[in-house]
N, C-alpha and C positions, 0 to 999 in steps of 0.2 A: 722739962718745964711742965708745971702743973696745968690742968685744964682751966682753972679759974683765972690765972694771969693772962693766959692766951685769950680767953673770952673777953676779959675786961679790956685788955689792950686792943683787940679787934673792934670792940664796941666803940672805943674812942676814935679809932681811925675811920670807921664807917660814919660816925657822927661828923667828923671833920670833913669827910668827902661830901656828905649831905649838904653841909652848910655852904661849902664852896660851890658845888654844883647847883644848889638852889639859887645862889646869887646870879650865876649865868642864866639859869632857866627863867628867873623873874625878869632880868633885863631883856632876855630874848622875847618874852611876851610883851613887856611894856613899850620897849623902844619902837617896834613897828606900829603899835597903836598911836603913839605920839606922832610919828612920821606921817601916818595917814591923816591925822587930825590937823597937821600943819600943811596939808595939801600935796604931799609927795605921792608919786604914782606907785602903782603896784610893782612896776619894774624896779623902782628905787628901793622899795621895801624888800624885794627879793634879793637885791644886792646887799642890803643891810644884813639880812638873815644869813647869807652865805659867808659873810665876814667872820661869823662865829666859828665856822669850821675851817676857814682859809688859814688862819694863823696855826691851828693845830697841824694842818697839812705840812707846813714848812718847818715847824718847831719840834715835831714829834721825835725825829731822830737825834737832833742835838740835845733835846730833853732827856732822852733815854741814856745817852752817853754821859750827861752831866749827873744823872742819878747813879749810874754805875761808878762814877768817881767819888761823889759826895754823900751818897746814902739818901736819907729821908728829909731831914729837917732843913738843910740848906736849900734844896729845891723848893720845899714848902714855903719858906720865908720869901723867896723871890716871887713865887706864885701869888701868895697873899698880897704882897706889895702891888703887883701888877693889876690884880683884880680891884683892890681898894682904889688905886689911882684912876682906873678907867671909870668906875662907878661914881667916885667923887666929882670927877670932871662932868659926867653926864648930870649929876645933881646940880652942880653950879651953873653949867651952860648947857641947858637941854636943847641943843641945835643939832640938826641932821649930821653935819661933819663930825661933831664931838660924839654923837651916838655911834657913828661908824668906828671911831677910834676906841670907844668903850667896848664895842663888839669884838674888835681885834684883841685887846688886852685881856678881857674876861675869858674869851674863848681860848686863847693860848694858855692863860693861867690854869684853867680847869683841865685842859689836856695834859699839860706837863705835870700837874699835881696828881692826876690819875695814874700816870706812868710810875711816879715815885712811890705812891701808895701801893700799887699792885706789886711792884718789885719788892717792897718791904715785906708785905704780908706773905708773898710767895717764899721769900727766903727765910722767914720765920717758922715755916712749917717743917715737919720731920718725915712725912710719908705721903703717899698718893691720896689716901683717904682724907688726910687733913687739908691737902691742897684743894681738893674738891669742895670741902666744907667751907674754907675761908673764902674761896672765890665765889661760891654760891651766895654767901652772906654779903660779901663786898658788892656783888652785882645788884643787890636789892637797893643799894644807896641811891643810884640815879633815878630809879623808879619813884622812890619817896620824894626825892628833891624835885623831880618834874611835876609833882603835885603841889608840894609846899610853896616853892618859889613863885610860880604863876598865880596860885590861889591867893597868897598873901599880897602880892603886888597888885592884883585886881582889886582886892578889898581896899587898899590904900588909894588907888586911882579913883575909885567910885565914892569913897567916904572921907578921905582926908582933906579934900579941898572944899571951897565954898559951893561948888556944884560938881556933879559927877563928871570925871574927865577933865577937870581943870588943871592948869599947869602946876598948882600947888599939890594936887594929888599925885601927879607924875613925879614931881620932886620927892615927895615922901616915899614913893615906891623905889626911886633910885637910891635914896638914902638907906633904905632897908637893904638893898643889894650891896651897898657899901659896908654895912655893918656885918653882914654874914660871913665874909672872909676872915674878919677879925675873930669871930667865934671859932672858925675852923682852925686858926692857929692856936687858940686857947686849948683846944682838944688835943692837938698833936704835939705840943711843945714839950710835954713831959715824957714822950715815947722814947725809950732808949734806942740809940743807934745800934745796928748790927755790925759785927766786924766786917771790914772791907774784904771783898773777894779778890784774891790775887790772881792775876792772869797766869797761864801756864808758863813755866820757866822755859826760856829758849824759843818760845813761839814767836813767829814773825808777826809784825803789825798787820792787823786784819781790817778790811773794809767792811762796811755794813752789808754790801751785797754778797759777801762771802758766806753769810749765814744761810743764804738760799742755796748753796751747794749741798747742803743736807737735804736729802729727798723728803724726809719727814717735814722739815720746815717749809719746803716748797708746797707740799700738799696742804699743810695747816693754812698757809697764807691764801692759797686758792680757795679752800673751803670757807675760810673766814670772809673772804671777799664776796663769795656767792651768797652767803647767808646775810651779810650786811646789806646786800642789794635787795634781799627779800624784805627786810625791815623797811628800807627806803621806798620800795615799790608798793608795799602795803599802805604806808603813810601817804603816798602820793595819789594812788589810784582809788582807794576807798572813797574819798570825797567825790571823785568823778563818777564812780560807779553808782554811789548813793544819789547823786544829782540825776543820773539817767533813770534811776528807779523812782524819782520823785520823792525821796526821803527828806525829812526836815533836817536842819542843822543839828538839833539836839540829838536826833537819831544817829546821824553820822558820828557825832562826837561820842555817843554811847558805845557805838561799835568799836571805835579806836581805843576808848577807855577800857573796854572789856579785854582787848588785846594786851594792854599794858598791865592790867591787874593780873591776868592769867600768867603773863611772863614773869611777874614778880612772885606769884604764889608757887609756881613750880620750883623756884629756886630754894624755897623754904624746905621742901622735902626731898630735893634732889640727892644730897649725899646718901640718905637712907635708900632711896629708890634705886640708886646705881651703885650700891656698895660692892656688888659682885659682878659688875659689868664693866668691861674696858671702855675707855673714852671713845675710841674709834667706833665701836658698835653703837653707842648712844648717839653720836654725831650722824652715823649712817641712817639709823632709824628715823631721827629728826628730819633729815633731808628728804627721805622717801615720803614721810607723812606730809611734809611741806609741799612737795611736788603734787601730791594727790589733792590737797586742799586748794592749791592754786588752780588746779584743773576744775574744781567744783565751784570755786568762789563766784565766777561770773554767772553761773547757772542758778544762783540763789535769788528767789523772786521778792523777798521781803526783808525787813530790818531784823526780825528774830532769827531767820535762817542765816543771814549774813553775820549776825552777832555770834551764832554758834560756831560758824567757820572761823570767826576772829578769835574766839576763846581757844579753840583747838590749835589754831596757828600760833597763838601766844604761848600755849603750853609747849609746842614743838620747838619754836625758836628760842624760847626762854631757857631751855635746857642746854643750849649749845655753848654759850659763852664760858661758863665755868669749866667745861670739858676741854675747850680749846686752850684756856688759860693754864689749866693743869698740865696738859701736854706741852705747852710752850716752855714752861718752867722745867719739865723733865728733860726736854730735848736740848735746851740752850745751856752752855757753860755759865756758871754762876756769875763770872765777871762780865758777862755780855747780855744778861737778862733784861736790863733796862733798855739796851739798844734794840733787842728783839721786840720788847713791848712797844717801843717807839715805831718800829717798822709796821707792826700790826695796826697801831693807831693811825699811822699815815695812810695805810690802805683803806681804813674805814672812812676817814675824812675825805679822801679822794673820791670815794663812792658818794658820800653825802653832798660834795660840791658839784660833781660832774653828772652823776646818774640821773638826777631830776631832769636835766637838760635832755639827756638821752631818752628818758621815759616820755617826756613831752613830744619829742620828734617821733618816736615809735608809736605812741598812742594815736597821733594824728595819722600815722601811716596805716596801722593795722587795727585801730580801735582799742578801747579799754579792755575788752575781753581777750583779744588777741595778745595784748601785753602781758596779762596774767598768765596765759598759756605758754608764752615764749620764755618767761622767766621761770615758770614751773618746770618746763622741759630742761632748761639749763641747770636747775637744781637737781632734778632727777638724774641727769647725766653726770653731775659732779659727785653724786653719792658714791660712785665707784672709787673716786679719789679718797673719800672719807673711809671707805672699807679698807683701803690699802694702809691706812694709818694703824690698823690693829696689829698686824704682825711686825711692822716696822718700829713701833714705839718701844723705847727702852724701858726697862723695869726699875731701874735705880735712879737716884737723884745725882745730877752732876755737881 
């Protein structure tokens, strides 16, 4: 297969992912604002936000198995339909219970679509270098959509109504989030399906948890969970730490934004930077750097120094996902790759649902700085598991 068709096809799939993810990101920003405007409490808003991850937690494994059986386009059709249904309902009836239903539908649709897309691009590659390249580019999509979706929705909320924040403005924002999944389907519908991967002849029916009998898979899931927790704790704790330091909201937002930009930028150059380095080595170095930065972060006295830590942390954590995805596809049999991706997504969303609750409790017990240091120690200890990936990783594709 020539490089040009691969690049063109990958660009279409990334654009499709951006459109669908931007729909969820826009709704995730606009729905809580409307709930607060309607007088709902911060606790109710927290519940609303958790629903975006809750559906993904329960649907990830079935979605992965569905993608293994049906490929790319059939799962994408269902995901687009679910996302459009949820956002159209929110546009027509912008009430809190309907917003909760929309959060469930769009969150689940985005998660299931991500699994189908990741499985497809992984199976379309021919070697490890190409795996790293496509997953580095695919990982940039959510960073782009996390900017486009909320920014566009915010503009509509402020300027589409008779007054800023009017119900007309919110309806316009929800209508935009309903149109974006349709664009996602337009980009993906002409993508040719790959041949189905046949299961191994004579092999007994396997359960999802049997995947974890492979030591490399167990280590990957543990490392993946530890690093996902680092993303969550950074997002959760930086506002608290900034408040302790007396920083403004814009300064705190800038620190978090610097992290996201750095995580996206490192993925652009990652295939070239790591061309001669094994995935296990890259993950181990990233975990060691993360542990050091988590130790230093609470000691930073000002916004610029916290911003520097945030950029370095973004570079370290941003380098990890393409490496994990590459190893996941090398380790898992082709007919179970969607299932493995679902298992990974389930672990990430379990972290997003439950870890903030644990962080809040732990932060009250040991303080914000203590929370940073505890998580940094966990990641530093987990680097040994990442190093063990290096000799255990297979060199060929399954």
